[in-house]
C-alpha positions in Angstrom: -23.0 31.9 43.1 -23.5 35.4 41.8 -27.1 36.4 40.9 -28.5 39.4 38.9 -32.1 40.2 38.2 -34.2 43.0 36.7 -37.8 43.5 35.5 -39.1 46.2 33.2 -42.6 47.3 32.1 -41.6 47.5 28.4 -42.9 50.0 25.9 -46.5 48.9 25.4 -48.0 47.8 28.7 -49.8 49.9 31.3 -48.5 47.8 34.2 -45.8 45.2 34.9 -47.4 41.8 35.5 -44.1 40.0 35.9 -42.7 39.2 39.3 -39.5 37.6 40.5 -37.7 36.7 43.7 -34.0 35.9 44.3 -32.9 34.7 47.7 -29.5 35.1 49.4 -27.4 32.0 49.4 -28.0 30.2 52.6 -26.2 27.0 53.5 -25.3 26.4 49.9 -28.9 26.8 48.6 -30.2 29.7 46.5 -33.9 30.0 45.4 -35.0 31.9 42.3 -38.6 32.3 41.1 -40.0 34.1 38.1 -43.7 34.5 37.1 -45.5 36.2 34.2 -49.1 37.0 35.1 -52.1 37.2 32.8 -55.8 38.2 33.2 -57.8 41.5 33.2 -56.9 44.7 35.0 -54.5 43.8 37.8 -55.4 40.1 37.6 -52.0 39.1 36.1 -50.1 41.3 38.6 -52.0 39.7 41.5 -51.5 36.1 40.1 -47.8 36.5 39.5 -47.0 38.1 42.9 -49.2 35.6 44.8 -47.7 32.6 43.1 -44.1 33.8 43.6 -44.6 34.8 47.3 -46.5 31.6 48.2 -44.0 29.3 46.5 -41.2 31.2 48.2 -42.6 30.9 51.6 -43.4 27.2 51.1 -39.9 26.3 50.0 -38.0 28.4 52.5 -40.2 27.1 55.3 -39.8 23.4 54.4 -36.3 23.1 52.8 -34.4 22.9 56.0 -36.6 20.0 57.3 -36.0 17.7 54.3 -33.1 15.4 53.5 -31.8 17.2 50.4 -31.8 14.3 47.9 -32.8 14.9 44.3 -36.2 13.3 44.8 -37.0 15.2 47.9 -36.0 18.6 46.4 -38.0 17.9 43.3 -41.0 16.8 45.4 -40.7 20.0 47.5 -40.8 22.1 44.3 -43.9 20.2 43.1 -45.6 20.7 46.4 -44.8 24.4 46.4 -46.2 24.8 42.9 -49.4 22.9 43.9 -49.7 25.2 47.0 -49.2 28.3 44.9 -51.8 27.1 42.4 -54.4 26.6 45.2 -53.7 30.1 46.5 -54.1 31.8 43.1 -57.1 29.7 42.1 -58.9 30.4 45.3 -58.2 34.1 44.9 -59.6 34.1 41.4 -62.9 32.5 42.6 -63.4 35.1 45.3 -63.6 38.1 42.9 -65.4 38.2 39.5 -62.9 40.7 38.2 -60.1 38.2 38.8 -61.8 35.3 37.1 -59.5 33.5 34.7 -56.4 35.1 36.0 -53.3 33.0 36.0 -49.5 33.0 35.6 -46.5 31.2 34.4 -44.2 30.0 37.2 -40.5 29.1 37.0 -38.7 27.9 40.1 -35.0 27.1 40.4 -33.3 25.7 43.5 -29.5 25.8 43.1 -28.0 23.3 45.6 -24.8 21.4 45.4 -23.9 20.6 41.8 -27.4 20.7 40.5 -30.3 23.1 39.7 -33.7 21.8 40.5 -36.5 23.2 38.3 -40.2 23.6 38.3 -41.9 25.0 35.2 -45.4 25.8 33.9 -46.3 28.2 31.1 -44.0 29.8 28.5 -41.5 31.7 30.6 -38.2 29.9 30.1 -35.1 28.6 31.7 -31.8 28.2 29.9 -28.3 26.9 30.9 -25.2 28.3 29.3 -22.2 25.9 29.5 -19.0 25.9 27.5 -20.2 28.6 25.1 -23.5 26.8 24.3 -26.9 28.1 25.4 -29.5 25.4 25.8 -33.2 25.7 26.7 -34.0 23.3 29.5 -37.8 24.0 29.7 -40.4 23.3 27.1 -43.1 26.0 26.5 -46.6 24.9 27.4 -48.0 26.7 24.4 -50.0 26.1 21.3 -47.1 26.9 19.0 -44.8 24.5 20.8 -47.3 21.7 20.0 -47.1 22.7 16.3 -43.3 22.5 16.4 -43.4 19.1 18.1 -45.7 17.6 15.6 -43.7 19.1 12.7 -46.5 21.4 11.4 -44.1 24.4 11.7 -40.4 25.0 12.1 -38.7 26.6 15.2 -38.0 29.6 13.0 -41.7 29.9 12.0 -42.7 29.5 15.7 -40.8 32.7 16.5 -43.0 34.8 14.2 -46.3 32.9 14.7 -49.3 35.2 15.5 -50.6 32.8 18.2 -47.3 32.1 19.9 -48.6 33.6 23.2 -51.5 31.1 23.5 -50.8 28.9 26.5 -51.9 25.3 27.0 -51.0 25.3 30.7 -50.7 28.0 33.4 -50.8 28.2 37.1 -54.0 29.3 38.9 -56.5 28.7 36.1 -57.6 25.3 37.2 -57.9 23.5 40.5 -55.0 21.1 39.7 -51.9 21.5 37.6 -49.2 19.3 36.0 -45.9 21.3 36.0 -42.7 20.0 34.6 -40.2 19.0 37.4 -36.6 18.2 36.6 -33.0 18.7 37.6 -29.8 19.4 35.7 -26.1 19.7 36.5 -24.9 23.1 37.6 -21.2 23.2 37.6 -18.5 25.9 38.0 -18.7 28.4 35.1 -22.4 27.5 34.3 -25.0 30.3 34.0 -28.7 29.8 34.5 -31.0 32.2 32.7 -34.7 32.6 33.7 -36.8 35.0 31.7 -40.3 35.9 30.7 -41.5 35.8 27.1 -41.1 39.6 26.9 -37.5 38.8 26.3 -37.7 35.6 24.1 -40.4 37.1 21.9 -38.1 39.9 21.0 -34.6 38.3 20.9 -33.5 35.1 19.4 -31.3 32.7 21.5 -28.1 33.6 19.7 -28.4 37.3 20.5 -29.4 36.5 24.1 -26.2 34.3 24.4 -24.0 37.0 22.9 -25.2 39.7 25.3 -24.7 37.4 28.3 -21.3 36.2 27.1 -20.1 39.7 26.7 -20.6 40.7 30.3 -22.8 38.7 32.8 -22.9 41.6 35.3 -24.4 44.0 32.8 -26.5 41.4 30.9 -29.9 42.0 32.6 -29.8 45.7 31.7 -28.5 45.1 28.2 -31.1 42.3 27.5 -34.0 44.5 28.6 -32.6 47.5 26.7 -32.3 45.4 23.5 -35.9 44.0 23.9 -37.2 47.5 24.3 -35.2 48.7 21.2 -37.0 46.0 19.2 -40.4 47.1 20.4 -40.8 46.1 24.1 -44.3 44.8 23.4 -44.5 43.0 26.8 -43.1 43.2 30.3 -39.5 41.9 30.4 -37.9 40.0 33.3 -34.5 38.4 33.5 -32.8 36.4 36.3 -29.2 35.3 35.9 -27.2 33.0 38.2 -23.5 32.2 37.6 -21.8 29.3 39.4 -18.3 30.4 40.4 
């Protein structure tokens, strides 16, 4: 597996509230985490870094002690997200200035021929296979509910003024219900994890074309392109290619 990652403040924000982590490959397992924080001054930055580091520690501490079946790995991700939620929620209760802070959280464990996924919020995970890019997470957003019930089209959703309104995030409530799943991860596949600072600027076709042109340079090129189009938010990209 080859991994590439980069984050950028963008053109409009005063600080970068995105956070990511990419582990080394150890005994065939690689862990990647991405979070996009929200909430007042420094709140989002604290939420995303806390969520990422606490989930990382939980998974790396416990992975070696489980039988790595699909159910057990998915349960481990769910437990890690619950743990991260408790950490962020507790921190937000301790300081009035951090009230209502929260974060998206994407977790990918690449192991064997699968990628195991935890997802909450509107950051996204895609898989590229055989020249097709497919989103494998569903945004927990108000606009996504409008698309699902047929009120607006996917094209209209891209330009909707309330597309950043979240229905679910980590750290805002005492309990969370993340999406947990697994997908095949075969030789030649590419996993893309990204914050909405990328997907609010670039459509999927352009994202695919940039990655397909050169995977090694794609993180830089995607961020550069998002900034060219306005860079209205922090932009984070993680790419993992199965060799």
